[in-house]
N, C-alpha and C positions, 0 to 999 in steps of 0.2 A: 504494499502499499504506501502509494508517494505522499510525502510531507505534508502536499498544499491536500493531499484528500482527508488526512488525520485533522488536521487544520483546522478543514473546511468541518467537517464532523463533527469538531470538539468546540470551537466557537472561539478559536486560540488564533495566533499569530503562527505564520511557519518557519518567523525565529527562534518560538515558544520552543517548538518544537525539537528544532534542530540542535535548541541549547539543552532540551530535555536527553536525547541522544546521545552528544556528545560530552552529557555529567556537567554540566556548565550548571543546572537547575538540581540540584541535589533532594530538597527536601519541596517539591511539587503541591500544591493544594491538594486537598483530598479532597473534590470534585475532579480536579484535572485524573487524578489516578481512577477512578474512581467511574469514571467515562473514557477510561485507555483501556483498564479493565474490561468494561460491557463492551467495547468496541470490536477487541480483541478476542469474546464471542462466548465473554463470564466467566468468573473464577473458577467453574465445572471443566468446562474446556481449559483454562490454561492449566490445572488440575491435573487433568487429563494426558498433557504436554511436560510435565517437571516443576511447573509452576506451582508454589505455593502463596499463593496472594495476603493470606490470613496471617503468614507470621510477621506478611512486612506489615500488615495491619497495626498488631500488637503495644498496646499501652506499654509504657518504658516502666519497669517493673517495681520504681517509686509513685508512680501514679496511679497501678491497676487497686493498689487498697483504696484511692479516692472515689475510683470510679465503681466501686463498688459500694458506696459507701449510700 
């Protein structure tokens, strides 16, 4: 899929997609990550290909207790 198509689908600039790909953006917005996962076919499809998106979305250990309170 081209950078243009991904950018169009997500409603972001092509340069943002290029920066994500190059690693210049190391912590994208949650909504951007969620839309990329959906665009890739969803978490289940990614999991079938060995990509665990749930691990990346976990809260840091110091915040887990706060979130569960």
